[in-house]
C-alpha positions in Angstrom: 17.5 -1.6 18.9 16.5 -3.3 15.6 18.3 -6.7 15.2 16.8 -6.9 11.7 16.2 -4.0 9.3 14.9 -4.7 5.7 13.9 -1.9 3.5 12.2 -2.0 0.1 13.1 -5.6 -0.7 12.3 -6.7 -4.2 12.8 -10.2 -5.6 11.7 -11.8 -8.9 12.1 -15.2 -10.4 12.1 -14.6 -14.1 8.9 -12.6 -14.9 7.4 -13.5 -11.5 7.8 -10.6 -9.1 7.6 -12.3 -5.7 8.5 -9.5 -3.3 7.4 -5.9 -4.2 9.1 -3.5 -1.8 8.8 -5.3 1.5 9.9 -3.6 4.7 10.5 -5.6 7.9 11.9 -4.3 11.2 12.4 -6.5 14.2 13.5 -5.3 17.6 15.7 -7.2 20.0 13.6 -9.7 21.9 10.6 -9.4 19.6 8.7 -12.3 18.0 7.4 -11.5 14.5 5.1 -13.8 12.7 4.6 -13.6 8.9 1.3 -14.9 7.7 -0.7 -14.9 4.4 -1.8 -17.2 1.6 0.5 -19.7 -0.1 2.6 -18.1 -2.8 2.5 -14.7 -1.1 6.3 -14.5 -0.7 6.6 -15.4 3.0 9.3 -18.0 2.6 11.1 -16.1 -0.1 11.4 -13.1 2.3 12.8 -15.4 4.9 15.3 -16.8 2.5 16.5 -13.4 1.5 17.1 -12.5 5.2 19.2 -15.7 5.6 21.2 -15.5 2.4 19.5 -18.5 0.8 18.2 -16.2 -1.9 19.7 -12.9 -3.2 17.4 -9.9 -3.2 17.2 -7.9 -6.5 17.1 -4.6 -4.7 16.7 -3.2 -1.2 18.8 -2.9 2.0 19.2 -5.6 4.7 21.1 -5.4 8.0 21.3 -7.8 10.9 22.7 -6.9 14.3 23.9 -3.6 12.9 25.9 -5.2 10.0 24.9 -4.4 6.5 24.1 -7.4 4.3 23.1 -5.4 1.3 23.0 -1.8 0.3 20.9 -0.3 -2.5 23.0 1.1 -5.4 21.4 2.3 -8.6 18.3 0.3 -7.9 20.2 -3.0 -7.2 21.1 -4.8 -4.0 24.9 -4.8 -3.6 26.0 -7.4 -1.1 28.8 -6.9 1.4 32.1 -8.9 1.1 32.2 -12.6 1.9 33.9 -12.0 5.3 31.1 -9.8 6.5 28.4 -12.1 5.1 29.9 -15.0 7.0 30.0 -12.9 10.2 26.4 -11.9 9.8 25.4 -15.6 9.5 27.0 -16.4 12.8 24.3 -14.3 14.4 21.5 -16.1 12.5 19.8 -19.4 13.1 17.4 -21.0 10.7 14.9 -23.9 11.3 13.6 -25.4 8.1 10.2 -27.0 7.6 11.7 -30.3 6.6 14.3 -30.5 9.4 17.5 -30.8 7.2 19.3 -33.1 9.7 22.2 -35.2 8.4 20.7 -38.7 8.2 24.0 -40.5 8.6 25.0 -38.7 11.8 23.7 -39.3 15.3 21.6 -36.6 17.0 24.7 -35.6 19.1 26.9 -35.2 16.0 24.2 -33.2 14.3 24.4 -30.7 17.2 28.2 -30.6 17.6 29.8 -30.7 14.2 29.1 -27.1 13.2 30.0 -25.9 16.7 33.5 -27.3 16.3 34.0 -26.5 12.6 32.5 -23.0 12.5 32.8 -21.7 16.1 36.0 -23.6 17.0 34.6 -25.1 20.1 36.3 -28.1 21.6 34.5 -31.5 21.4 33.9 -31.4 25.1 32.4 -27.9 25.1 30.3 -28.7 22.0 29.0 -31.9 23.6 28.2 -30.1 26.9 26.2 -27.5 25.0 24.4 -30.1 22.9 23.4 -32.2 25.9 22.1 -29.1 27.8 19.9 -28.2 24.8 18.7 -31.8 24.3 17.7 -31.8 27.9 15.6 -28.7 27.3 14.1 -30.4 24.3 13.3 -33.4 26.5 15.4 -35.6 24.2 18.4 -36.5 26.4 17.9 -40.2 25.8 18.1 -39.7 22.0 21.6 -38.3 21.7 22.9 -41.6 20.1 19.8 -42.1 17.9 19.7 -41.3 14.1 17.1 -39.1 12.5 15.3 -42.0 11.0 14.7 -43.4 14.5 12.9 -40.2 15.6 9.3 -38.9 15.0 8.9 -35.8 13.0 8.3 -33.7 16.1 11.5 -35.1 17.7 13.5 -34.3 14.5 12.2 -30.8 14.5 13.1 -30.3 18.2 16.6 -31.6 17.3 16.7 -29.1 14.4 15.8 -26.3 16.8 18.5 -27.4 19.3 21.0 -27.5 16.4 20.2 -23.9 15.5 20.4 -22.8 19.2 23.8 -24.6 19.7 25.3 -21.9 17.4 24.3 -19.1 19.9 22.3 -17.0 17.3 21.0 -13.6 18.1 18.0 -14.0 15.8 16.2 -17.2 14.9 14.2 -17.7 11.8 11.5 -20.4 11.4 10.2 -21.4 8.0 6.8 -23.0 8.7 8.3 -25.2 11.4 5.2 -27.4 11.8 4.0 -27.8 8.2 5.8 -31.2 7.8 4.4 -32.6 11.0 1.3 -34.8 11.8 -1.3 -32.8 13.7 -0.6 -34.6 17.0 3.1 -33.7 16.8 2.6 -29.9 16.2 2.0 -29.0 19.8 5.3 -30.3 21.1 7.2 -28.1 18.6 5.1 -25.0 19.3 5.6 -25.4 23.0 9.4 -25.3 22.5 9.0 -22.0 20.5 6.8 -20.6 23.3 9.5 -21.3 25.8 12.1 -19.5 23.6 9.7 -16.5 23.4 9.6 -16.4 27.2 13.4 -16.3 27.2 13.2 -13.2 25.0 14.7 -14.9 21.9 14.4 -12.7 18.9 12.4 -14.7 16.3 10.8 -14.4 12.9 8.3 -17.1 12.2 6.6 -17.9 8.9 3.5 -19.9 9.9 0.1 -21.1 9.0 -0.8 -21.6 12.7 -3.0 -18.6 13.2 -3.9 -19.2 16.9 -0.2 -19.7 17.7 0.8 -16.6 15.8 -1.8 -14.5 17.7 -0.7 -15.9 21.0 3.1 -15.7 20.7 3.8 -12.6 18.5 4.6 -9.1 19.3 4.0 -8.1 15.7 2.3 -9.9 12.8 3.0 -9.2 9.1 0.4 -10.1 6.5 1.8 -10.7 3.0 -0.3 -10.9 -0.2 1.2 -11.3 -3.6 4.5 -9.9 -2.4 3.0 -6.8 -0.8 2.7 -6.0 2.9 -1.0 -5.5 3.6 -0.5 -5.0 7.4 2.3 -5.1 9.9 0.8 -4.6 13.4 0.0 -6.1 16.7 -1.8 -9.5 16.8 -4.9 -7.8 18.2 -5.0 -5.3 15.4 -4.5 -8.0 12.8 -6.8 -10.7 14.1 -9.6 -8.6 15.7 -9.3 -5.0 14.6 -8.4 -5.1 11.0 -10.7 -3.4 8.5 -8.8 -4.8 5.5 -11.3 -6.9 3.6 -8.6 -9.3 2.2 -7.2 -10.1 5.6 -10.7 -10.6 7.0 -11.5 -13.0 4.2 -8.3 -14.9 4.7 -8.9 -15.3 8.4 -12.5 -16.2 8.1 -11.7 -19.0 5.7 -9.3 -20.5 8.2 -12.0 -20.6 10.8 -14.3 -22.8 8.6 
């Protein structure tokens, strides 16, 4: 079963066409990494999937629910109630954490649970503490984001996304804002989620990680999909000269 289906997605900002008919299909339990040079449309595609941007045309559905349908060459969005319902199945981890600085770690994890999902304070705190334990951050529940390292903040952000019980989790370059020595601790958390069959779509520049963790890898170039295949096919078997050039530069 596809948890995410995106067909012929186009997106422009003024005269700049960023996405040029992108297709993306993600099965339940799959990990899909999206790679490619800066400016290729990776984050824009993710933002279209998570309603942070509106697609110009194309069809998107998540967990069998239509977000957009194509009518007369334009993307027509579902009503607000359905869009809200779709977002309950979606988690998003940003590259710059997006934690509320004036709230404790525990409140960052519980507020949306109570406001959006209607969970009691006791239930929300129990879920939050369980997730913080998995993130090895139990002792930080009363800390504020400014008191945490970048890696710890990103782990809190992942826990916050998981607290909402999403069916599919999106990561937008989750390690790009981290110092090199902190990257590993965040990648290890994502590895553990993959072992638990969490469906994930990850925009990343960590090529070794993408090769290791992914079931499928998409290579985007100037808004076009140059390849969507297994990691082995992308990293070892591709005959596409542009992809070979991109990967060879990263090895230098």
